[in-house]
C-alpha positions in Angstrom: 9.9 22.6 1.1 9.1 21.7 -2.5 10.2 18.0 -2.1 8.0 17.5 1.0 5.0 18.1 -1.2 6.3 15.5 -3.6 6.4 12.9 -0.8 3.0 14.0 0.7 1.6 13.4 -2.8 3.4 10.1 -3.2 2.0 8.9 0.2 -1.5 9.9 -0.8 -1.4 8.4 -4.2 0.4 5.3 -3.1 -2.1 4.6 -0.3 -5.0 5.1 -2.8 -3.4 2.6 -5.2 -2.7 0.1 -2.5 -6.3 0.3 -1.2 -7.7 -0.2 -4.7 -5.5 -3.2 -5.4 -6.3 -4.8 -2.0 -10.0 -4.5 -3.0 -9.3 -5.9 -6.4 -7.5 -8.9 -4.9 -10.3 -9.4 -2.4 -12.9 -9.5 -5.1 -10.8 -11.5 -7.5 -10.0 -14.2 -4.9 -13.3 -14.0 -3.0 -13.5 -17.8 -2.8 -10.7 -17.6 -0.2 -12.7 -16.1 2.6 -9.7 -15.0 4.6 -8.3 -13.2 1.6 -11.6 -11.5 0.9 -12.1 -10.2 4.4 -8.5 -9.3 5.3 -7.9 -7.5 2.0 -11.0 -5.4 2.6 -9.8 -4.7 6.2 -6.3 -3.7 4.9 -7.8 -1.5 2.2 -9.8 0.3 4.9 -6.5 0.8 6.8 -5.0 2.6 3.8 -8.2 4.7 3.4 -7.7 5.8 7.0 -4.2 6.9 6.3 -5.4 9.0 3.4 -8.1 10.6 5.6 -5.5 11.5 8.3 -3.1 12.8 5.6 -5.8 15.1 3.9 -5.2 18.2 6.1 -1.5 17.8 5.4 -2.1 17.6 1.7 -4.0 20.9 2.1 -1.1 22.4 4.1 1.8 21.2 1.9 0.2 20.5 -1.4 0.8 17.6 -3.7 3.5 18.4 -6.2 2.7 16.7 -9.5 5.8 15.0 -10.8 6.8 11.6 -12.3 7.5 10.4 -8.7 3.9 11.0 -7.7 2.5 9.1 -10.7 4.7 6.0 -9.9 1.9 4.1 -8.0 -0.5 4.6 -10.8 2.1 3.3 -13.3 2.6 0.2 -11.2 -1.2 -0.2 -10.9 -1.8 0.3 -14.6 1.0 -1.9 -15.9 1.8 -4.4 -13.2 -1.4 -4.6 -11.3 -3.9 -4.4 -14.0 -6.0 -7.3 -12.8 -6.0 -10.3 -10.5 -4.8 -13.6 -11.7 -6.6 -16.9 -11.3 -5.8 -19.9 -9.1 -3.3 -20.5 -6.3 -0.3 -19.4 -8.3 -2.2 -16.3 -9.4 -3.0 -15.5 -5.7 0.6 -15.9 -4.8 1.7 -13.5 -7.6 -1.1 -11.0 -6.6 0.1 -11.1 -3.0 3.7 -10.5 -4.2 2.5 -7.5 -6.2 0.7 -6.1 -3.1 3.8 -6.6 -1.1 5.9 -4.5 -3.6 3.3 -1.7 -3.5 3.0 -1.8 0.3 6.8 -1.6 0.5 6.7 1.6 -1.5 4.1 2.9 0.8 6.1 2.0 3.9 9.4 3.6 2.7 7.4 6.7 1.8 6.1 7.0 5.3 9.6 6.5 6.7 10.9 9.3 4.5 8.0 11.6 5.5 8.6 10.9 9.2 12.2 12.0 8.8 11.1 15.1 7.0 8.5 15.8 9.8 11.2 15.6 12.4 13.4 18.0 10.4 10.7 20.6 10.2 9.3 19.8 13.6 5.8 19.1 12.4 4.2 16.9 15.1 1.0 16.3 13.1 2.9 15.0 10.1 5.2 12.9 12.3 2.2 11.3 14.1 0.5 10.5 10.8 3.6 9.1 9.3 4.6 7.1 12.3 1.1 5.6 12.8 0.7 4.8 9.1 4.1 3.2 9.0 3.1 0.9 11.9 -0.1 0.0 10.1 1.8 -0.6 6.9 4.1 -3.0 8.8 1.0 -4.9 9.8 -0.1 -5.1 6.2 3.3 -6.4 5.1 3.4 -8.9 7.9 0.0 -10.3 6.9 1.1 -10.4 3.2 4.3 -12.3 4.2 2.3 -14.8 6.3 -0.3 -15.4 3.6 2.4 -15.9 0.9 4.1 -18.5 3.1 0.8 -20.3 3.5 -0.2 -20.3 -0.1 3.3 -21.0 -1.6 3.5 -24.8 -1.0 0.1 -25.4 -2.6 0.7 -23.0 -5.5 4.2 -24.3 -6.3 4.0 -28.0 -5.7 0.4 -29.2 -6.4 0.6 -28.2 -10.1 3.6 -30.5 -10.7 
């Protein structure tokens, strides 16, 4: 099961990167109180996923490959810091959405693998984390819809 360890590692590293960037966006856009609090809440959700995944990381390992480093590459190059203003917030929310989408598809793949090897614990973690990640994506979509008119039109 060498590729299972790749995806276990990808889930762990992706969730870590997502939590870090949620916190960065929270701090960078702290004047928007809902952004500040919800981003911290959503970061905690990702931390919880990593906590539940930890025993499985110990069981299956984390294969170090270019795929596992992908979230860090996104964080380092694309998510290096938060942007300013409403348009910056919109772009930051989009970046979070891209990363959360990677996290969600990783959980989907892990759930399928868990079914294949009949690992109930991995299936439970992957299914629950996928549900939470859907909530994160729903909030990001809603917040982007709310900020888009202000960001796109007011500057004209």
